[in-house]
DRENDO-1510 file (C-alpha; in Angstrom, 1 decimal, always signed):
<recs>
REC; n; res; u; v; w
REC; 1; UNK; +10.2; -16.6; +18.4 .
REC; 2; UNK; +11.2; -16.0; +14.8 .
REC; 3; UNK; +9.4; -17.4; +11.8 .
REC; 4; UNK; +11.2; -20.1; +9.8 .
REC; 5; UNK; +13.8; -18.7; +7.4 .
REC; 6; UNK; +13.3; -18.6; +3.7 .
REC; 7; UNK; +16.3; -18.6; +1.3 .
REC; 8; UNK; +15.7; -16.2; -1.5 .
REC; 9; UNK; +18.5; -16.7; -4.0 .
REC; 10; UNK; +15.9; -17.8; -6.5 .
REC; 11; UNK; +13.3; -15.1; -6.0 .
REC; 12; UNK; +10.7; -16.4; -8.4 .
REC; 13; UNK; +10.3; -19.8; -6.9 .
REC; 14; UNK; +10.8; -19.0; -3.2 .
REC; 15; UNK; +8.6; -15.9; -2.9 .
REC; 16; UNK; +5.3; -17.7; -3.6 .
REC; 17; UNK; +4.9; -19.2; -0.1 .
REC; 18; UNK; +6.6; -16.4; +1.8 .
REC; 19; UNK; +3.4; -15.3; +3.6 .
REC; 20; UNK; +3.0; -18.8; +5.0 .
REC; 21; UNK; +6.1; -18.2; +7.1 .
REC; 22; UNK; +4.2; -15.5; +9.0 .
REC; 23; UNK; +1.0; -17.4; +9.8 .
REC; 24; UNK; +1.5; -17.2; +13.6 .
REC; 25; UNK; +2.1; -13.5; +13.3 .
REC; 26; UNK; -1.0; -13.0; +11.2 .
REC; 27; UNK; -3.1; -14.7; +13.8 .
REC; 28; UNK; -1.8; -12.4; +16.6 .
REC; 29; UNK; -2.3; -9.4; +14.3 .
REC; 30; UNK; -5.9; -10.3; +13.8 .
REC; 31; UNK; -6.5; -10.6; +17.5 .
REC; 32; UNK; -4.9; -7.2; +18.1 .
REC; 33; UNK; -6.9; -5.6; +15.3 .
REC; 34; UNK; -10.2; -6.9; +16.9 .
REC; 35; UNK; -9.2; -5.5; +20.3 .
REC; 36; UNK; -8.3; -1.9; +19.8 .
REC; 37; UNK; -10.7; -0.3; +17.3 .
REC; 38; UNK; -13.8; -0.6; +19.5 .
REC; 39; UNK; -16.1; +2.5; +19.9 .
REC; 40; UNK; -18.9; +3.0; +22.4 .
REC; 41; UNK; -21.1; +3.6; +19.3 .
REC; 42; UNK; -22.2; +0.2; +17.7 .
REC; 43; UNK; -22.6; +1.8; +14.3 .
REC; 44; UNK; -19.0; +2.9; +14.3 .
REC; 45; UNK; -17.9; -0.7; +15.2 .
REC; 46; UNK; -20.1; -2.1; +12.4 .
REC; 47; UNK; -18.5; +0.0; +9.7 .
REC; 48; UNK; -15.0; -0.3; +11.1 .
REC; 49; UNK; -15.3; -4.1; +11.3 .
REC; 50; UNK; -16.6; -4.2; +7.7 .
REC; 51; UNK; -13.5; -2.5; +6.2 .
REC; 52; UNK; -10.9; -3.9; +8.6 .
REC; 53; UNK; -11.9; -7.5; +8.3 .
REC; 54; UNK; -12.9; -7.5; +4.6 .
REC; 55; UNK; -9.6; -9.1; +3.7 .
REC; 56; UNK; -6.3; -7.6; +2.9 .
REC; 57; UNK; -2.7; -8.7; +3.0 .
REC; 58; UNK; -1.8; -7.2; +6.5 .
REC; 59; UNK; +1.5; -6.1; +5.0 .
REC; 60; UNK; +1.7; -2.9; +7.0 .
REC; 61; UNK; +1.3; -4.4; +10.5 .
REC; 62; UNK; +3.5; -7.3; +9.5 .
REC; 63; UNK; +6.3; -4.8; +8.6 .
REC; 64; UNK; +6.0; -3.2; +12.0 .
REC; 65; UNK; +6.4; -6.6; +13.7 .
REC; 66; UNK; +9.3; -7.6; +11.4 .
REC; 67; UNK; +11.1; -4.2; +11.9 .
REC; 68; UNK; +10.9; -4.4; +15.6 .
REC; 69; UNK; +11.9; -8.1; +15.6 .
REC; 70; UNK; +15.0; -7.3; +13.4 .
REC; 71; UNK; +15.9; -4.7; +16.0 .
REC; 72; UNK; +15.6; -7.1; +18.8 .
REC; 73; UNK; +12.1; -6.6; +20.2 .
REC; 74; UNK; +9.4; -9.1; +19.9 .
REC; 75; UNK; +6.6; -8.8; +22.6 .
REC; 76; UNK; +3.0; -7.9; +23.0 .
REC; 77; UNK; +3.7; -4.2; +22.7 .
REC; 78; UNK; +5.0; -4.7; +19.2 .
REC; 79; UNK; +1.8; -6.4; +18.1 .
REC; 80; UNK; -0.3; -3.7; +19.7 .
REC; 81; UNK; +1.6; -1.1; +17.8 .
REC; 82; UNK; +1.1; -3.0; +14.6 .
REC; 83; UNK; -2.6; -2.2; +14.6 .
REC; 84; UNK; -1.8; +1.5; +14.1 .
REC; 85; UNK; -0.8; +1.4; +10.4 .
REC; 86; UNK; -3.6; -1.0; +9.6 .
REC; 87; UNK; -6.2; +1.3; +11.1 .
REC; 88; UNK; -4.7; +4.2; +9.1 .
REC; 89; UNK; -4.8; +2.1; +6.0 .
REC; 90; UNK; -8.5; +1.1; +6.6 .
REC; 91; UNK; -9.4; +4.8; +7.2 .
REC; 92; UNK; -7.7; +5.8; +4.0 .
REC; 93; UNK; -9.6; +3.1; +2.0 .
REC; 94; UNK; -12.9; +4.4; +3.4 .
REC; 95; UNK; -12.1; +8.0; +2.4 .
REC; 96; UNK; -10.6; +7.0; -1.0 .
REC; 97; UNK; -13.7; +5.1; -2.1 .
REC; 98; UNK; -15.8; +8.2; -1.4 .
REC; 99; UNK; -13.5; +10.5; -3.3 .
REC; 100; UNK; -13.0; +8.1; -6.2 .
REC; 101; UNK; -16.6; +6.7; -6.4 .
REC; 102; UNK; -15.2; +3.1; -6.2 .
REC; 103; UNK; -17.5; +0.3; -7.1 .
REC; 104; UNK; -15.7; -2.6; -5.4 .
REC; 105; UNK; -13.3; -2.9; -2.5 .
REC; 106; UNK; -11.7; -6.2; -1.6 .
REC; 107; UNK; -14.3; -8.0; -3.6 .
REC; 108; UNK; -17.3; -6.4; -1.9 .
REC; 109; UNK; -19.3; -3.2; -2.1 .
REC; 110; UNK; -17.5; -0.3; -0.7 .
REC; 111; UNK; -18.7; +1.1; +2.6 .
REC; 112; UNK; -20.1; +4.3; +1.2 .
REC; 113; UNK; -22.5; +2.3; -1.0 .
REC; 114; UNK; -24.0; +0.7; +2.1 .
REC; 115; UNK; -23.9; +3.5; +4.7 .
REC; 116; UNK; -23.5; +6.6; +2.6 .
REC; 117; UNK; -20.8; +9.2; +2.1 .
REC; 118; UNK; -21.2; +11.1; +5.4 .
REC; 119; UNK; -21.1; +8.1; +7.7 .
REC; 120; UNK; -18.3; +6.5; +5.8 .
REC; 121; UNK; -16.1; +9.6; +6.0 .
REC; 122; UNK; -16.8; +10.0; +9.7 .
REC; 123; UNK; -15.9; +6.4; +10.5 .
REC; 124; UNK; -12.7; +7.0; +8.6 .
REC; 125; UNK; -12.1; +10.0; +10.8 .
REC; 126; UNK; -12.7; +7.8; +13.8 .
REC; 127; UNK; -10.1; +5.2; +12.7 .
REC; 128; UNK; -7.5; +7.9; +12.0 .
REC; 129; UNK; -8.1; +9.2; +15.5 .
REC; 130; UNK; -8.0; +5.8; +17.1 .
REC; 131; UNK; -4.7; +5.0; +15.3 .
REC; 132; UNK; -3.1; +8.2; +16.5 .
REC; 133; UNK; -4.4; +7.7; +20.1 .
REC; 134; UNK; -3.0; +4.2; +20.1 .
REC; 135; UNK; +0.4; +5.4; +18.7 .
REC; 136; UNK; +0.6; +7.8; +21.6 .
REC; 137; UNK; +0.5; +5.0; +24.3 .
REC; 138; UNK; +4.0; +3.8; +23.8 .
REC; 139; UNK; +6.0; +6.5; +25.7 .
REC; 140; UNK; +7.9; +7.7; +22.6 .
REC; 141; UNK; +6.6; +10.9; +21.0 .
REC; 142; UNK; +8.5; +10.0; +17.8 .
REC; 143; UNK; +6.1; +7.1; +17.1 .
REC; 144; UNK; +3.0; +9.4; +17.2 .
REC; 145; UNK; +4.9; +12.0; +15.2 .
REC; 146; UNK; +5.8; +9.4; +12.5 .
REC; 147; UNK; +2.2; +8.4; +12.3 .
REC; 148; UNK; +0.8; +11.9; +12.2 .
REC; 149; UNK; +3.3; +12.8; +9.4 .
REC; 150; UNK; +2.2; +9.7; +7.4 .
REC; 151; UNK; -1.4; +10.8; +7.6 .
REC; 152; UNK; -0.5; +14.3; +6.4 .
REC; 153; UNK; +1.6; +12.9; +3.5 .
REC; 154; UNK; -1.2; +10.4; +2.5 .
REC; 155; UNK; -3.7; +13.3; +2.4 .
REC; 156; UNK; -1.3; +15.4; +0.3 .
REC; 157; UNK; -0.8; +12.6; -2.2 .
REC; 158; UNK; -4.5; +12.1; -2.7 .
REC; 159; UNK; -5.0; +15.8; -3.2 .
REC; 160; UNK; -2.2; +16.1; -5.7 .
REC; 161; UNK; -3.7; +13.1; -7.6 .
REC; 162; UNK; -7.2; +14.6; -7.5 .
REC; 163; UNK; -5.9; +17.9; -8.9 .
REC; 164; UNK; -3.8; +16.2; -11.6 .
REC; 165; UNK; -6.5; +13.7; -12.7 .
REC; 166; UNK; -7.0; +13.5; -16.5 .
REC; 167; UNK; -4.0; +15.9; -17.0 .
REC; 168; UNK; -2.0; +14.8; -20.0 .
REC; 169; UNK; +1.1; +16.8; -18.9 .
REC; 170; UNK; +1.3; +14.7; -15.8 .
REC; 171; UNK; +4.8; +13.2; -15.9 .
REC; 172; UNK; +6.9; +10.6; -14.1 .
REC; 173; UNK; +8.1; +13.1; -11.5 .
REC; 174; UNK; +4.6; +14.0; -10.5 .
REC; 175; UNK; +3.7; +10.3; -10.4 .
REC; 176; UNK; +6.6; +9.6; -8.1 .
REC; 177; UNK; +5.6; +12.5; -5.9 .
REC; 178; UNK; +2.1; +11.1; -5.6 .
REC; 179; UNK; +3.0; +7.5; -4.8 .
REC; 180; UNK; +5.7; +8.6; -2.3 .
REC; 181; UNK; +3.0; +10.4; -0.3 .
REC; 182; UNK; -0.2; +8.3; -0.8 .
REC; 183; UNK; +1.3; +4.8; -0.5 .
REC; 184; UNK; +5.0; +4.7; +0.3 .
REC; 185; UNK; +4.8; +7.1; +3.3 .
REC; 186; UNK; +2.6; +4.7; +5.3 .
REC; 187; UNK; +4.6; +1.6; +4.4 .
REC; 188; UNK; +7.8; +3.5; +5.4 .
REC; 189; UNK; +6.2; +4.6; +8.7 .
REC; 190; UNK; +5.1; +1.0; +9.4 .
REC; 191; UNK; +8.7; +0.0; +9.4 .
REC; 192; UNK; +9.9; +3.1; +11.2 .
REC; 193; UNK; +7.7; +2.8; +14.2 .
REC; 194; UNK; +8.7; -0.8; +14.8 .
REC; 195; UNK; +12.4; +0.3; +14.9 .
REC; 196; UNK; +11.5; +3.3; +17.2 .
REC; 197; UNK; +9.7; +1.0; +19.6 .
REC; 198; UNK; +12.8; -1.3; +19.7 .
REC; 199; UNK; +14.9; +1.7; +20.7 .
REC; 200; UNK; +17.7; +1.3; +18.1 .
REC; 201; UNK; +20.2; +3.8; +16.7 .
REC; 202; UNK; +19.0; +6.5; +14.4 .
REC; 203; UNK; +20.9; +4.9; +11.5 .
REC; 204; UNK; +18.9; +1.6; +11.9 .
REC; 205; UNK; +15.6; +3.5; +12.1 .
REC; 206; UNK; +16.5; +5.3; +8.9 .
REC; 207; UNK; +17.5; +2.0; +7.2 .
REC; 208; UNK; +14.2; +0.4; +7.9 .
REC; 209; UNK; +12.3; +3.6; +7.0 .
REC; 210; UNK; +14.2; +3.6; +3.6 .
REC; 211; UNK; +13.4; -0.1; +3.1 .
REC; 212; UNK; +9.7; +0.7; +3.6 .
REC; 213; UNK; +9.8; +3.7; +1.3 .
REC; 214; UNK; +11.3; +1.8; -1.6 .
REC; 215; UNK; +9.0; -1.2; -1.0 .
REC; 216; UNK; +6.0; +1.2; -0.9 .
REC; 217; UNK; +7.0; +2.7; -4.2 .
REC; 218; UNK; +7.4; -0.7; -5.8 .
REC; 219; UNK; +4.1; -1.8; -4.3 .
REC; 220; UNK; +2.2; +1.0; -5.9 .
REC; 221; UNK; +3.9; +0.5; -9.3 .
REC; 222; UNK; +2.8; -3.2; -9.2 .
REC; 223; UNK; -0.7; -2.1; -8.2 .
REC; 224; UNK; -0.8; +0.2; -11.3 .
REC; 225; UNK; +0.2; -2.7; -13.5 .
REC; 226; UNK; -2.4; -5.0; -12.0 .
REC; 227; UNK; -5.1; -2.5; -12.7 .
REC; 228; UNK; -4.7; -3.5; -16.4 .
REC; 229; UNK; -3.5; -7.1; -16.1 .
REC; 230; UNK; -5.1; -8.8; -13.1 .
REC; 231; UNK; -8.2; -10.9; -12.7 .
REC; 232; UNK; -11.0; -8.7; -11.2 .
REC; 233; UNK; -12.1; -11.4; -8.8 .
REC; 234; UNK; -8.5; -12.0; -7.5 .
REC; 235; UNK; -7.7; -8.3; -7.4 .
REC; 236; UNK; -10.8; -7.5; -5.4 .
REC; 237; UNK; -11.7; -4.4; -7.5 .
REC; 238; UNK; -12.8; -3.7; -11.0 .
REC; 239; UNK; -10.1; -3.8; -13.7 .
REC; 240; UNK; -9.4; -0.5; -15.3 .
REC; 241; UNK; -10.4; +1.5; -12.3 .
REC; 242; UNK; -7.5; +3.9; -12.5 .
REC; 243; UNK; -8.3; +4.6; -16.1 .
REC; 244; UNK; -12.0; +5.2; -15.4 .
REC; 245; UNK; -11.0; +7.7; -12.6 .
REC; 246; UNK; -8.5; +9.5; -14.9 .
REC; 247; UNK; -5.5; +8.5; -12.9 .
REC; 248; UNK; -2.4; +8.8; -15.0 .
REC; 249; UNK; -0.2; +6.1; -13.5 .
REC; 250; UNK; +3.3; +5.2; -14.7 .
REC; 251; UNK; +2.3; +2.8; -17.4 .
REC; 252; UNK; +0.1; +5.6; -18.9 .
REC; 253; UNK; +2.9; +8.2; -18.5 .
REC; 254; UNK; +5.1; +6.0; -20.7 .
REC; 255; UNK; +2.4; +5.3; -23.2 .
REC; 256; UNK; +1.5; +9.0; -23.6 .
REC; 257; UNK; +5.2; +9.8; -24.2 .
REC; 258; UNK; +5.9; +7.0; -26.7 .
REC; 259; UNK; +2.5; +6.6; -28.5 .
REC; 260; UNK; +2.0; +8.0; -32.0 .
REC; 261; UNK; +0.0; +11.3; -32.2 .
REC; 262; UNK; -3.1; +9.3; -33.4 .
REC; 263; UNK; -2.7; +6.8; -30.5 .
REC; 264; UNK; -2.2; +9.6; -28.0 .
REC; 265; UNK; -5.3; +11.4; -29.2 .
REC; 266; UNK; -7.4; +8.3; -28.7 .
REC; 267; UNK; -5.8; +7.5; -25.4 .
REC; 268; UNK; -6.6; +11.0; -24.0 .
REC; 269; UNK; -10.2; +10.7; -25.3 .
REC; 270; UNK; -10.6; +7.4; -23.4 .
REC; 271; UNK; -9.0; +8.9; -20.3 .
REC; 272; UNK; -11.2; +12.0; -20.3 .
REC; 273; UNK; -14.4; +10.0; -21.1 .
REC; 274; UNK; -14.6; +7.9; -17.9 .
REC; 275; UNK; -16.0; +4.3; -17.7 .
REC; 276; UNK; -14.1; +2.9; -20.6 .
REC; 277; UNK; -15.7; +0.0; -22.5 .
REC; 278; UNK; -14.2; -3.5; -22.5 .
REC; 279; UNK; -13.0; -2.8; -26.1 .
REC; 280; UNK; -11.3; +0.4; -25.0 .
REC; 281; UNK; -9.7; -1.3; -22.0 .
REC; 282; UNK; -8.3; -4.0; -24.3 .
REC; 283; UNK; -7.0; -1.3; -26.7 .
REC; 284; UNK; -5.3; +0.6; -23.8 .
REC; 285; UNK; -3.8; -2.6; -22.4 .
REC; 286; UNK; -2.4; -3.4; -25.9 .
REC; 287; UNK; -1.0; +0.1; -26.2 .
REC; 288; UNK; +0.7; -0.2; -22.7 .
REC; 289; UNK; +2.3; -3.4; -23.9 .
REC; 290; UNK; +3.4; -2.1; -27.3 .
REC; 291; UNK; +4.8; +1.2; -25.9 .
REC; 292; UNK; +6.6; -0.6; -23.1 .
REC; 293; UNK; +4.7; +1.1; -20.4 .
REC; 294; UNK; +4.0; -2.1; -18.4 .
REC; 295; UNK; +7.5; -3.5; -18.9 .
REC; 296; UNK; +9.1; -0.2; -17.9 .
REC; 297; UNK; +7.0; +0.1; -14.8 .
REC; 298; UNK; +7.9; -3.5; -13.7 .
REC; 299; UNK; +11.6; -2.8; -14.3 .
REC; 300; UNK; +11.4; +0.3; -12.1 .
REC; 301; UNK; +9.6; -1.7; -9.4 .
REC; 302; UNK; +12.2; -4.4; -9.6 .
REC; 303; UNK; +15.0; -1.8; -9.1 .
REC; 304; UNK; +13.2; -0.3; -6.1 .
REC; 305; UNK; +12.9; -3.8; -4.5 .
REC; 306; UNK; +16.6; -4.2; -4.9 .
REC; 307; UNK; +17.2; -0.8; -3.2 .
REC; 308; UNK; +14.8; -1.9; -0.4 .
REC; 309; UNK; +16.9; -5.0; +0.2 .
REC; 310; UNK; +20.1; -3.1; +0.0 .
REC; 311; UNK; +18.8; -0.7; +2.7 .
REC; 312; UNK; +19.0; -3.6; +5.2 .
REC; 313; UNK; +22.7; -4.3; +4.7 .
REC; 314; UNK; +23.5; -2.5; +8.0 .
REC; 315; UNK; +21.8; -5.4; +9.9 .
REC; 316; UNK; +23.5; -8.7; +10.7 .
REC; 317; UNK; +22.3; -11.8; +8.8 .
REC; 318; UNK; +19.2; -12.9; +10.6 .
REC; 319; UNK; +16.1; -14.9; +9.8 .
REC; 320; UNK; +14.0; -11.8; +10.0 .
REC; 321; UNK; +16.3; -9.9; +7.6 .
REC; 322; UNK; +15.9; -12.8; +5.1 .
REC; 323; UNK; +12.2; -12.7; +5.5 .
REC; 324; UNK; +12.1; -9.0; +4.9 .
REC; 325; UNK; +14.0; -9.5; +1.7 .
REC; 326; UNK; +11.3; -12.1; +0.8 .
REC; 327; UNK; +8.5; -9.7; +1.5 .
REC; 328; UNK; +10.1; -7.1; -0.8 .
REC; 329; UNK; +10.2; -9.7; -3.6 .
REC; 330; UNK; +6.7; -10.8; -2.8 .
REC; 331; UNK; +5.6; -7.2; -3.6 .
REC; 332; UNK; +7.0; -7.6; -7.1 .
REC; 333; UNK; +5.6; -11.0; -7.7 .
REC; 334; UNK; +2.1; -10.6; -6.3 .
REC; 335; UNK; -1.0; -11.0; -8.4 .
REC; 336; UNK; -3.5; -9.1; -6.2 .
</recs>
């Protein structure tokens, strides 16, 4: 049964309550997530549960459900499959926090600060393995292949970002290469596997994969804006985290390009120093505003959301199509 439709001609006013339309789906997703990650080792279950049920938007499993539903399939198998991208996402968060030395994850201490680096990485490995094993149960090797490819791309994205950290020559092209791999690849795969499970034509699989790719790019761009503009409590992580870690995101790419030589010199000093003070963070935020870095990033994200919606034109007008449009605009309007 489909969720109630939402008309999205006025994006700003309609998107706010979009997630409420999916409440029955979220409840089923939570049940499935509880069911499939279990290990025979209680410690693995403890750490897995900590990261999986620490909160989160459940965007990736919801996209799997919606993609399959748009393609005509809506059964228990769809919800079982939806656990796969969320387990991958949880695994990546465990690993990322170790690599980045994160101090807060979803409003709580990251797992590595509680159980240590080694245990956290190994539980992340377990969740990757569990996700791929679950993906192989559906009788279509393309599903497992899509998931394995996403894992490889996510890893490449993190590696490129690690190698490029604090590099002032890091431009928009490299930034896009990173976010395509580390974020958009999994969101795209979340949509793709739903379409594959539904057994639709290759063109429809590609359309949903493209939708997820564009949405994933926009999602990361908004994330990069929120790192400077959000409330820390609402965001669930410290503000200025990317800056402290030397990650040159799109707002900074624009600022480095357009700032005066004096401003650029100071910005690079802040970037290379790590752990910027509140005063430095305010200065950087003002610079991002004055150089147009935040506005440019938002405009690019908005263009990508439009492309995501256009990718679905091949599908007939349906409630689920309308809701997928709403989810894309939600990505643009979110505050956490």
